[in-house]
N, C-alpha and C positions, 0 to 999 in steps of 0.2 A: 374212804366213805362208801364201806359196803350196802348191795342194794338194798331198796327199798320195796322192802314183801307187807303188801295188803291182806290183811285176811278175814274174811266175815264166817263171824261164829256159830252156831246155831242150838237151842236148845227144843229142841224138838218138842211138839203135843197140839194134841188138837184146839185144844181149851185155849189155851196160851201156847204160843214161837216165841220166843228169847232169840233177840238177837245181840251182835253187837261185832263192832267193824273195830279191828284195830291194824295199825301202822307201826311196824318194824323199820326205824333207820338208823344207821349207822349203833345197833346195838341197844337204840332206846325206844322204848313201847310207847304210846298213841292211840289214847279212843278216838276214834273220828263220827262214832255213833252207838246207841244201843239204844234199846226197849224192848216191848212186845208187842206181835200180830196177836189180838185177840180175837174169838170167834164167838159166837153166839149158842148159846145150848141148841134155842127153838130150831135155827138152822139148822136147815137138810146139811148131814155129813157132805156130799156133795161142792154144794155150796160153801160150807166153812172148808174145804181145801181147795177150790177157787179162789177165796179169799188168800191163803196162808199161798200159794204159789206167787201172786200177783204181785205183797206186797215183799217175799224175795226176789222178784225179778226187779222189779222198781228197783231195790235196794242194789241188788245185781252191776243194775247203766246205772245207778248213781258216786259207787266206791269201783266198780271196775278191780271186785276183787282180785289177788293171783287164786285162791285158794278158798273151800269154803270147808269148816271143820265143823262137825257134826258132834254131838254128844250119842255115841251108840246105844242103840236098842237095848233096855236091861228088863228082862224074863223077869217078874214078880208073879207073882199072883192073882195080880189081875188079867189074866186071858182080853178080856174087852180093851182093857188101858191101852195094853201091847199092842196091841193090834192097831189102834187109834194113834197111837206115836211113830209105829210102823209107817201109814198111809201118810204120816205129816213128815215122815224121813224123806218117803217117795217123792211127793209134790216139790223136795224145797232140791233132791238129785234133781230133777227133771228141769227145776229153775237155773240148775247152775248149770247144767249137758246141754240146753238149750244155747247155750254161752261159751259153750268149748272148754268150761273150767271144772275140771276137777277135785271131788270130794273126800274128805277123809275121815273114818271116824276115832274116837277117840273112848276109852272105859270112862264111866264116873269114877274114875278108882285112878284112873290115867290121869285122868284133869286133876284132880284134889292132888295127886301126886304132885305133879308139874307146876301146877301153881302154891300151894300151901307147906310141900313138904312133908307131908300127908296124905296116905291113899283113904284114910279114914277121916278125915277135916268135915266140921261141919257145916251149915251154907253158914251164919254169920264169920265162921272161919274164913270160905271161900271169899266173903263181899269185904272182909277188911283186906283179906292183901288182894284182890282184884281192885283195889280204895290205892293200896300203895304202890304195886305194881304200874301202875297207869298214869299215876299221880292229879287224881282224883278229889275233888277239893269235898265232896258226901262219897256216901258209901252209896256201891250203883243198886235200883232200883227199877225193876221190880225183881225178887229172886232169879224169876226165868233171863230175866238182861243180864245179871251178875255172873249166874252159871254158864251163858252165851260169851260173855268178855272172856271168862276163864277157858272156856275150848277156845277159842281164839289162840288163847296167847301161848297156850298151853302147844298149838298148832307151828306160832312163828315163833317159841322158843327151842320145835323139834331138832332135831340132832340130824344136819344134813340139808336141811332148809336153804335151799339155791333159788332167787328168785329166776334168773335165768333157765334153769329146769322147768320150774312150771311154767312162765311163758312160751316155753321152749314143745313143754306136752300137752299147751292150749292150741296152739298154731297147728301140731300130729293132727288132734284132736279134732278139730275145725275142718281139716283136707280128707282125714277118714288114715294118717297116713299112722303109726303107731309109735309111739318115742321112745 
């Protein structure tokens, strides 16, 4: 019976930050949680980021993940949007760092490839594969939650993942040593 690994996957965004918690035990994946942190557009950016940080910190306390996996920042044509996503990623990384949990980045193409077998998969394909891989009775919704679950699956299946190595690095980070 292999090690149990819990991964918190994050699809970052200022308006909507998707999250998904996946457990891997003996090669089997199980969804523990999933959803979306939604902030109000009329709220000040600092308040929106604080809401994301608080929600992610609570998820970390509740599920005690071994790792946090984030969708990497995509530089599209909209610089403002990329900046907002970067800020959301920052508060997620802060919440993880405060608990000594490592963060791992995956490009959208890596996630799609890991979950669907193709880096060019569409949103509906990702949702169906996440549903299948996790044995869910319904498609994961909203899209942000499905994407976050996909990021968590990608990391849980990543070659060389070792719960002992992750826990050792968390302990080293908490004491200031390097693993």
